[in-house]
C-alpha positions in Angstrom: 124.1 107.4 60.1 122.7 110.7 61.3 125.0 113.5 62.3 125.8 113.4 66.1 125.3 109.6 66.3 127.7 106.7 66.6 127.5 102.9 66.9 128.5 101.6 70.4 130.2 98.4 71.2 126.9 96.6 71.3 126.0 97.7 67.8 123.4 100.2 69.0 123.0 103.7 67.4 123.6 106.3 70.1 122.3 109.9 69.7 124.8 112.4 71.0 122.5 115.4 70.5 120.7 114.6 73.8 123.9 115.8 75.5 123.7 119.2 73.7 119.9 119.4 74.6 120.6 119.0 78.3 119.2 122.1 80.1 122.2 122.8 82.2 121.2 126.4 82.9 118.0 125.4 84.7 119.2 122.4 86.9 116.8 123.2 89.8 119.7 122.7 92.2 123.0 124.1 93.4 126.3 122.7 94.7 125.9 122.3 98.5 129.0 124.3 99.7 126.9 127.5 99.5 123.4 128.7 100.1 121.1 130.1 97.4 118.0 132.3 97.7 115.8 134.1 95.2 114.3 137.3 96.5 111.3 139.5 95.5 112.1 143.2 95.2 111.8 145.7 96.7 110.9 144.1 100.0 113.5 141.3 99.6 111.1 138.5 100.7 112.4 135.0 100.1 110.7 133.4 97.1 113.1 130.4 96.5 115.7 128.8 98.8 118.0 125.8 98.5 117.1 122.9 100.7 120.5 122.8 102.3 119.6 125.9 104.4 119.2 123.6 107.4 123.0 123.0 107.3 123.6 126.8 107.5 120.8 128.2 109.5 119.2 125.2 111.2 115.8 126.0 109.6 113.6 124.2 107.1 113.4 125.7 103.6 109.6 125.9 103.7 109.8 127.9 106.9 111.8 130.6 105.2 109.6 131.2 102.2 107.9 134.5 102.4 110.1 135.8 105.2 112.5 138.8 104.9 116.0 138.1 103.7 117.3 141.0 105.9 116.2 139.2 109.0 118.9 136.6 108.3 121.7 139.2 108.3 123.5 140.7 111.2 123.6 144.1 109.5 122.3 145.3 106.1 124.1 148.6 105.2 126.4 146.8 102.7 123.4 145.1 101.1 121.5 148.4 100.5 124.6 150.1 99.1 125.0 147.2 96.7 121.4 147.4 95.6 121.8 151.1 94.8 124.5 150.2 92.2 123.5 150.2 88.6 125.7 147.2 88.0 125.5 144.6 90.8 128.7 143.0 89.6 130.6 146.1 90.8 129.6 145.3 94.4 130.2 141.5 94.3 131.2 140.0 96.7 130.0 141.6 99.9 131.2 140.4 103.3 128.2 139.8 105.5 127.5 137.9 108.7 124.5 135.8 109.4 122.5 136.5 112.5 122.3 132.8 113.3 126.0 132.1 113.9 127.7 135.5 113.3 130.0 133.7 110.8 131.4 135.7 107.8 129.9 134.9 104.4 130.6 136.2 100.8 127.3 137.4 99.3 127.0 137.7 95.5 123.9 139.2 93.9 122.4 138.9 90.3 119.2 139.8 88.7 117.3 137.4 86.5 113.7 136.7 85.5 112.3 139.4 87.8 114.0 138.1 90.9 117.1 139.1 92.8 119.4 136.0 93.1 121.6 135.8 96.2 124.3 133.2 96.8 126.1 132.9 100.0 129.4 131.1 100.6 131.4 130.8 103.8 134.3 133.2 103.6 137.6 131.5 103.0 140.0 133.7 105.0 142.7 135.2 102.7 144.7 138.2 103.2 143.4 140.7 100.6 146.6 142.6 100.4 148.6 139.4 99.8 146.1 138.4 97.1 146.5 141.8 95.4 150.3 141.5 95.5 150.1 138.0 93.9 147.8 139.2 91.2 150.1 142.1 90.4 153.0 139.8 90.1 151.0 137.4 87.9 150.1 140.2 85.5 153.8 141.2 85.3 154.8 137.6 84.5 152.2 137.5 81.7 153.2 140.9 80.2 156.9 139.8 80.1 156.2 136.8 77.8 157.1 136.7 74.1 155.0 134.8 71.6 151.9 132.7 72.2 153.4 129.5 73.6 155.4 131.5 76.1 152.2 133.2 77.2 150.3 129.9 77.6 153.1 128.4 79.7 153.2 131.5 81.9 149.4 131.5 82.3 149.2 127.9 83.7 152.0 128.6 86.1 150.5 131.8 87.6 147.0 130.3 87.8 148.4 127.2 89.6 150.3 129.4 91.9 147.2 131.5 92.8 144.9 128.5 93.3 147.0 125.6 94.4 145.2 123.2 92.0 147.3 120.1 91.1 146.9 120.5 87.3 146.3 123.6 85.3 146.0 123.5 81.5 145.3 125.9 78.6 142.8 124.2 76.4 142.3 125.5 72.9 139.3 124.9 70.6 139.6 124.3 66.9 137.0 125.1 64.2 135.0 122.0 65.0 135.1 122.7 68.8 137.5 119.8 69.5 139.9 120.9 72.2 143.7 120.5 72.6 145.9 121.0 75.6 148.5 123.5 74.5 150.1 124.2 77.9 150.2 122.4 81.2 151.6 122.9 84.7 151.0 119.8 87.0 152.2 117.9 90.0 155.0 115.5 89.2 153.1 112.3 89.9 150.3 113.1 87.4 150.1 111.7 83.9 150.8 114.6 81.4 147.9 115.7 79.1 150.0 118.2 77.1 149.3 117.8 73.4 146.2 115.6 73.8 143.0 116.4 72.0 139.4 115.9 73.3 136.2 115.7 71.2 133.7 118.6 71.1 131.2 116.5 72.9 133.3 116.7 76.1 132.2 120.4 76.4 128.9 120.5 74.5 127.4 123.6 72.8 125.2 124.8 75.7 128.1 124.5 78.1 130.3 126.6 75.8 127.5 129.2 75.6 127.3 129.6 79.4 131.0 130.8 79.4 129.9 134.0 77.7 127.6 134.8 80.8 129.7 133.3 83.6 133.4 133.2 82.8 134.4 131.0 85.8 132.8 127.6 86.7 133.7 125.8 89.9 132.9 122.3 90.8 134.3 122.2 94.4 133.6 118.5 94.9 132.7 116.3 92.0 131.0 113.8 94.3 128.6 116.3 95.8 124.9 115.7 96.3 122.9 118.6 94.9 120.9 121.0 97.1 117.5 121.4 95.4 115.6 124.6 95.2 112.3 125.1 97.1 110.1 125.6 95.2 111.5 124.0 92.1 110.8 126.9 89.7 110.3 130.6 89.5 107.2 131.5 91.5 106.6 134.6 89.4 106.4 132.7 86.1 106.0 129.0 86.9 109.0 128.4 84.6 112.3 126.8 85.8 114.6 129.3 87.4 117.6 130.3 85.2 120.8 129.9 87.2 123.2 130.9 84.4 124.7 133.8 86.4 124.9 131.8 89.7 128.4 130.5 90.6 126.8 127.8 92.9 124.7 126.4 89.9 124.6 122.6 90.0 126.3 121.0 87.0 125.3 118.2 84.7 125.4 114.8 86.5 127.0 113.4 83.3 129.9 115.9 83.6 130.3 115.0 87.3 130.5 111.4 86.4 133.0 112.3 83.6 135.2 114.0 86.2 134.9 111.0 88.5 136.0 108.7 85.7 139.1 110.9 85.2 139.8 110.7 88.9 139.2 114.5 89.3 137.8 115.6 92.7 137.6 119.3 92.1 137.5 121.3 88.9 137.5 124.9 87.9 137.4 126.5 84.4 138.2 130.0 83.3 136.9 131.2 79.9 139.2 132.7 77.3 137.1 134.8 75.0 138.6 136.4 71.9 136.6 138.9 69.9 133.4 137.8 71.8 134.0 134.2 70.8 135.1 131.4 73.1 138.8 130.8 72.1 139.5 128.2 74.8 139.5 127.7 78.6 142.0 127.5 81.4 141.1 124.1 83.0 142.0 123.4 86.7 141.9 119.8 88.2 142.6 118.5 91.6 142.7 114.7 92.3 143.3 114.9 96.1 140.3 116.5 97.8 137.5 119.1 97.3 138.7 122.7 96.8 136.8 125.8 97.8 138.5 128.9 96.3 136.9 132.0 97.6 134.8 134.4 95.6 137.6 136.9 95.5 140.1 134.3 94.3 137.7 133.2 91.5 137.3 136.9 90.4 141.1 137.2 90.5 141.3 134.2 88.2 138.7 135.7 85.9 140.9 138.8 85.7 143.9 136.7 84.8 141.8 134.9 82.2 140.7 138.2 80.7 144.3 139.4 80.6 145.4 136.2 78.9 142.6 136.5 76.4 143.6 140.1 75.5 147.2 139.1 75.2 146.2 136.2 72.9 144.2 138.6 70.7 147.2 141.0 70.6 149.8 138.3 69.8 147.6 136.6 67.2 146.8 139.9 65.6 150.4 140.8 65.5 151.4 137.4 64.1 148.6 137.7 61.5 149.8 141.2 60.6 153.4 140.2 60.2 152.4 137.2 58.0 150.0 139.3 55.9 152.7 142.0 55.5 155.2 139.4 54.3 152.6 137.9 51.9 151.5 141.3 50.7 155.0 142.2 49.9 155.2 139.2 47.6 151.9 140.1 46.0 153.0 143.6 45.2 156.2 142.4 43.7 154.3 139.9 41.5 151.7 142.5 40.6 154.4 145.0 39.4 156.1 142.3 37.4 152.7 141.2 35.9 151.8 144.8 34.8 155.1 145.3 33.0 155.1 142.0 31.1 153.7 141.3 27.6 152.4 137.9 28.8 151.2 138.7 32.4 150.5 135.0 33.3 153.9 134.0 32.2 155.3 136.7 34.5 153.4 135.2 37.4 154.6 131.7 36.7 158.3 132.3 36.1 161.0 133.8 38.2 161.1 134.2 42.0 158.8 134.7 43.8 156.1 133.0 41.7 152.4 132.6 42.0 152.7 129.7 44.5 154.5 131.8 47.1 151.6 134.2 47.7 149.5 131.4 49.3 152.3 129.1 50.4 151.0 126.4 47.9 153.0 123.5 46.5 151.3 123.9 43.1 149.2 126.4 41.2 147.1 126.2 38.0 145.6 129.1 36.0 142.6 128.4 33.8 142.3 131.4 31.4 141.0 131.8 27.9 140.8 128.1 27.3 144.4 127.4 28.4 145.6 125.6 31.6 149.0 126.8 32.8 150.7 125.9 36.0 153.6 125.1 38.3 154.3 122.1 40.5 152.7 118.7 40.7 149.3 119.1 39.2 146.3 116.8 38.5 145.4 116.0 34.9 144.1 119.0 32.9 140.7 117.5 32.5 140.2 117.1 36.2 141.4 120.7 36.8 138.8 122.0 34.4 136.1 119.9 36.1 137.3 121.1 39.5 137.0 124.7 38.4 133.4 124.1 37.1 132.4 122.4 40.4 133.9 125.3 42.5 132.1 127.9 40.3 128.8 126.4 41.5 129.8 126.8 45.2 131.8 130.0 45.0 129.8 133.1 46.0 132.5 135.6 47.0 135.3 135.3 44.5 137.6 133.2 46.8 136.8 129.6 47.8 138.9 127.7 50.3 139.0 124.0 51.3 141.4 122.1 53.6 139.7 118.8 52.6 138.6 118.7 49.0 137.1 115.1 49.4 134.9 116.4 52.2 133.8 119.7 50.6 133.5 118.5 47.0 132.9 114.7 46.9 134.0 113.1 43.7 137.6 114.5 43.7 139.1 111.9 46.0 141.3 110.7 43.1 143.3 114.0 43.0 143.9 114.5 46.7 147.6 113.4 46.4 148.2 116.7 44.6 145.0 118.7 45.3 143.6 118.0 48.8 143.8 121.6 49.9 142.4 124.1 47.4 142.3 127.9 47.4 140.4 129.1 44.3 140.4 132.7 43.1 137.8 133.5 40.4 139.0 135.5 37.4 135.7 134.9 35.6 133.4 132.5 37.4 130.9 132.3 34.6 133.6 131.0 32.2 135.2 128.8 34.9 138.4 130.8 34.8 140.3 130.4 38.1 143.6 130.5 39.8 143.8 127.3 41.8 146.4 127.1 44.6 146.9 123.5 45.6 148.3 121.5 48.5 148.6 117.7 48.7 147.1 115.5 51.4 149.1 115.4 54.6 148.4 112.2 56.5 149.2 112.8 60.2 148.8 111.1 63.6 146.6 112.9 66.2 146.8 112.0 69.9 143.5 112.0 71.8 142.8 111.6 75.5 140.5 108.6 74.9 138.8 107.4 71.7 136.9 110.4 70.2 134.7 108.0 68.3 133.3 106.7 71.5 132.7 109.9 73.5 130.0 108.3 75.7 128.7 104.9 76.9 125.2 103.8 76.6 123.5 101.6 79.2 120.0 100.2 79.3 117.8 102.0 81.8 114.2 101.9 82.8 113.4 104.4 80.1 115.7 103.0 77.4 119.3 103.8 76.6 121.0 106.1 79.2 124.2 108.0 78.3 127.2 107.9 80.5 130.6 109.5 80.0 133.5 107.4 78.8 135.7 105.7 81.4 138.9 105.5 79.3 141.2 108.6 78.9 144.3 106.7 77.9 146.3 107.9 74.9 144.5 107.0 71.7 146.2 107.7 68.4 144.3 108.3 65.2 145.6 108.6 61.6 143.9 111.5 59.9 143.7 111.3 56.1 142.0 113.4 53.4 143.3 116.7 54.8 145.9 119.2 53.8 147.6 121.9 55.8 145.0 124.6 56.5 145.2 127.9 54.7 146.1 130.7 57.1 144.2 134.0 57.2 147.2 135.8 55.8 147.4 133.4 52.8 143.7 133.7 52.1 143.9 137.5 52.3 146.9 137.7 50.0 145.3 135.3 47.5 142.1 137.4 47.6 144.0 140.6 46.9 146.0 139.1 44.1 142.8 137.8 42.6 141.5 141.3 42.5 144.8 142.5 40.8 144.5 139.7 38.3 140.9 140.6 37.4 141.8 144.3 37.1 144.8 143.4 34.9 142.7 141.1 32.7 140.1 143.8 32.3 142.7 146.4 31.5 144.3 144.2 28.9 141.0 143.2 27.4 140.0 146.9 27.1 143.3 147.6 25.5 142.8 144.8 23.0 139.2 146.0 22.4 140.4 149.5 21.7 143.0 148.1 19.2 140.3 146.0 17.5 137.9 149.0 17.4 140.7 151.2 15.8 141.4 148.5 13.2 137.6 148.2 12.5 137.4 151.9 12.1 140.3 151.9 9.7 138.7 149.0 7.8 135.3 150.7 7.8 136.9 153.8 6.4 138.7 151.8 3.7 135.4 150.0 2.9 133.6 153.3 2.7 136.2 154.7 0.5 136.2 151.6 -1.7 132.4 151.6 -1.9 132.5 155.3 -2.9 135.0 154.7 -5.6 133.3 151.6 -6.9 129.8 153.1 -6.9 131.1 156.4 -8.5 133.2 154.6 -11.2 130.5 152.1 -12.1 127.9 154.8 -12.7 129.8 155.9 -15.9 129.3 152.6 -17.8 125.8 152.3 -16.4 124.9 155.7 -17.9 126.4 154.5 -21.2 124.2 151.4 -21.2 121.1 153.5 -20.4 121.9 156.0 -23.1 122.6 153.4 -25.8 119.6 151.2 -25.0 117.4 154.3 -25.2 119.0 155.3 -28.5 118.5 151.9 -30.0 114.9 151.8 -29.0 114.3 155.3 -30.4 116.2 155.0 -33.7 116.0 151.3 -34.5 113.0 150.1 -32.6 110.9 149.7 -35.8 113.5 147.3 -37.2 113.4 145.0 -34.2 110.9 142.3 -33.5 109.0 142.1 -30.2 111.7 139.8 -28.6 114.5 142.2 -29.4 112.6 145.2 -28.1 111.9 143.3 -24.9 115.6 142.6 -24.4 116.6 146.2 -24.9 113.9 147.4 -22.5 115.2 144.8 -20.0 118.8 146.1 -20.4 117.5 149.6 -19.9 115.5 148.6 -16.7 118.4 146.7 -15.2 120.9 149.5 -15.8 118.4 152.0 -14.2 118.0 149.6 -11.2 121.8 149.2 -11.0 122.1 153.0 -11.0 119.7 153.2 -8.2 121.7 150.7 -6.2 124.9 152.6 -6.9 123.3 155.8 -5.8 122.2 154.2 -2.5 125.7 152.6 -2.0 127.3 156.0 -2.7 125.1 157.7 -0.2 125.7 155.0 2.4 129.5 155.3 2.0 129.3 159.1 2.0 127.5 158.9 5.4 130.5 157.2 7.0 132.9 159.9 5.7 130.9 163.2 6.0 131.1 165.3 9.1 127.9 165.8 11.2 126.7 169.3 12.0 125.3 168.7 15.4 123.2 171.6 16.9 120.2 172.2 19.0 117.3 171.4 16.9 113.5 171.8 17.1 112.2 168.4 15.8 108.8 170.0 15.1 110.4 172.0 12.2 112.3 168.9 11.0 109.2 166.8 10.8 107.1 169.7 9.3 109.7 169.9 6.4 109.6 166.1 5.9 105.8 166.0 5.8 105.7 168.9 3.3 107.9 166.9 0.9 105.7 163.8 1.4 102.3 165.7 1.4 101.3 164.4 -2.1 101.8 160.7 -1.1 100.1 161.2 2.3 97.0 162.8 0.7 96.9 160.4 -2.3 97.0 157.3 -0.1 94.6 158.7 2.5 96.9 158.7 5.6 96.2 160.5 8.8 99.4 161.8 10.5 99.0 162.1 14.3 101.3 164.2 16.5 99.5 164.4 19.8 102.1 166.5 21.6 104.9 168.8 20.4 108.2 167.1 19.8 111.2 168.1 22.0 114.3 170.0 21.2 117.3 167.7 20.7 121.0 167.8 19.8 121.5 166.4 16.3 122.3 167.1 12.7 118.9 168.3 11.5 119.5 167.3 7.9 120.4 163.8 8.7 117.7 163.3 11.3 115.3 164.6 8.6 116.5 161.8 6.4 115.7 159.3 9.3 112.1 160.6 9.6 111.8 160.7 5.7 112.8 157.0 5.4 110.6 155.8 8.4 107.5 157.8 7.3 108.0 156.7 3.6 108.1 153.0 4.7 105.0 153.5 6.7 103.3 155.0 3.7 104.4 152.2 1.5 103.6 149.1 3.6 100.0 149.5 4.6 96.9 147.8 3.3 94.3 148.9 5.9 91.2 150.8 5.0 91.9 153.5 7.7 95.6 154.3 7.6 97.5 156.4 10.2 101.1 157.3 11.2 101.8 158.6 14.8 104.9 160.5 15.8 105.9 161.1 19.4 108.6 161.1 22.1 109.2 159.9 25.7 111.7 161.9 27.8 113.8 160.7 30.7 117.3 161.1 32.1 118.4 163.8 29.7 117.4 162.0 26.5 114.4 161.6 24.2 113.2 158.3 22.9 111.5 159.2 19.6 109.1 156.9 17.8 107.4 156.5 14.5 104.3 154.2 14.7 102.0 153.0 12.0 99.1 150.5 11.6 100.6 148.8 8.5 101.3 145.2 7.6 103.8 144.6 10.4 107.1 142.7 10.5 107.7 139.1 11.7 109.8 138.8 14.9 112.5 136.8 13.1 113.3 139.6 10.7 113.6 142.5 13.2 117.4 142.3 13.1 117.6 141.8 9.3 115.7 144.8 8.1 118.6 147.2 8.9 121.0 145.4 6.6 122.1 147.0 3.3 119.9 146.0 0.3 117.8 143.8 2.6 114.2 143.4 1.3 111.5 141.2 2.9 109.3 141.2 -0.3 109.7 140.8 -4.0 111.4 143.5 -6.0 108.2 144.7 -7.6 105.9 144.3 -4.5 104.8 147.3 -2.4 106.2 149.8 -4.8 109.7 148.3 -5.3 112.8 150.0 -3.9 116.5 149.2 -3.3 116.2 148.0 0.3 118.7 150.6 1.6 116.5 153.0 3.5 116.6 151.4 6.9 120.3 150.7 6.5 120.8 154.4 6.0 118.7 155.2 9.1 120.8 152.8 11.2 124.0 154.4 9.8 122.9 157.9 10.5 121.9 157.1 14.1 125.1 155.2 14.6 127.0 158.4 13.7 124.9 160.1 16.4 125.9 157.5 18.9 122.3 156.4 19.0 120.5 153.2 18.2 117.3 152.1 16.7 114.9 149.2 17.6 111.6 148.0 16.3 108.5 146.5 17.9 106.2 144.7 15.5 104.1 141.7 14.7 102.5 140.7 11.3 99.2 142.6 10.9 99.8 144.6 14.1 101.2 148.1 14.8 104.9 148.7 14.0 106.9 151.1 16.1 110.5 152.3 15.4 112.3 153.9 18.4 115.5 155.9 18.4 117.2 158.0 21.1 118.8 161.5 21.0 120.0 163.8 23.8 117.7 166.6 24.8 118.9 170.1 24.5 121.0 171.0 27.5 120.8 167.4 28.7 
């Protein structure tokens, strides 16, 4: 079934959204206890008038169109003073007299859609001094209250005393815009509404929006017959005339029928706006007869409503502050304990207070580094891990809250006995590591003023189903399931702050562990370097002996050996020479980890020139062109070691090339205080899968005797030298394409 629909008693689907689409701000009519005119400025000619003008002036509406508004008034000085005001509301209401009967009227002016809107109501005689005294006393009564409930109860009493209505209620909205009567003052014979709830459809969205423009709404007589506007729209635009600012605006016929079904004859509402949002209303009902509170009295009630709203904001803010201060004190205590403990999670889960207390939860689970640890009644571990994974997909801000897990994450209904309310703080969302504060389902009975599931009735009309308000307002009780106690703002804020503390502590400890691991690795590397140095140095002695004796045998006794024996001796000699080469490479590699770098400002052009001079014979013999299109930069480095880097990279480029035209290109790209240096050639290239392997010690991609042989240690030495310079090397290459090696060094003075 679509949202905003329900099935009526006849089994028909009824769409409630039509109530929210009702254009109540452009009704084309007013309530008949006053007179309405829309005037063109600056000449104040009448463009629109309500058709009840006959009752007030004895003239037809059509006869007044195009005439001057000032002609209707006995005197106009007050009108002109009001029009000179920047803010018309500062002048409302004005006391005027109509020329027709010399009777006093209250005149209120508003501007809208290019017209000046004027509404006239017969003045209800009231002593202004007495009204001011009563307002002053009302304000004093409100200021003396302590706490929210005391304020609500004082508010209904002072408003009832000011207006004389039979019933006055403070009506508070929840997050879904359902309302609840939280305070009431009434005549003894009336049925109490205190504590009852009413569905959001009773005050639909567009009706709530109007309270931001016009804080007081009066329905003087719910049985009135509307006085229609002549003409029906705005003559300047042809559009319906917006009456949002007009106190006489005619209200929805559905709402008037709703009041009639409640037995309410007169109704008034006063908006309570908190932080520019409608918090609730003060609702006034009278069941006896129509009521016509004056414009001044309605403004006085608006002032009371604004004062109540300010006090609500102040009291709620103070209550939130006190709650947050209490929770934050717990958080700080836990954080201090956590930072001093060897096992920081254990510190949060033992002792008093514990992790649950920060958010007022009955249970808590921490999923961290593959473990699940917790306190209180918990769902199975498997379900907790699945819950964390599901939350990670929804969580965008680090803290995710739900009062009803079955509603917000369908599929977890089976754990609502222990985890119906969830407050989830991410430690590492990508790894599904969370702190999960949990609350069980709390089934409760809610009292409604009528069945909230049947907010309207549907009857067949000429154009199909016609909606009518419900007729029953009798107590209707509903059992609410699948919900936990809601998380307060203070609980969410404290949990959010503790989550940040947890993440910081986890990072701090991870960094500490990483430093220890790095220190141990450095120690192990130093030990390995030392071991490699000793092994390579000590093994060279017997290898030199093998080489010497094999040469001696070949020289002195070669004529006595057959071809097979000579081959074996030559093989021993060759293997020992190769082993010596490997030992030399290993010795040099280990020495690189132990020798001190001599970093200085260095002109790379001189370094490269020296390297090319050493390699000149090979370059010329193999027919290579060496290209250096622009001078190389000055960098901070050990020039001898960086010379070895260039020597190895250029030597490899000379070795691995089978092109007819061979070239090597050297260059640099400078940015952000560093130089990315490169050595590029047009040789045989390297397959993508081997790009990471080539920097390994003794790693060769070809046979031992192919491409001139070698030990396979050159690029390993390059990587080691650059690692010592806190630099790195990378390669871009494909088989048969250009190969480029990049490495970075800081620029001089960078």
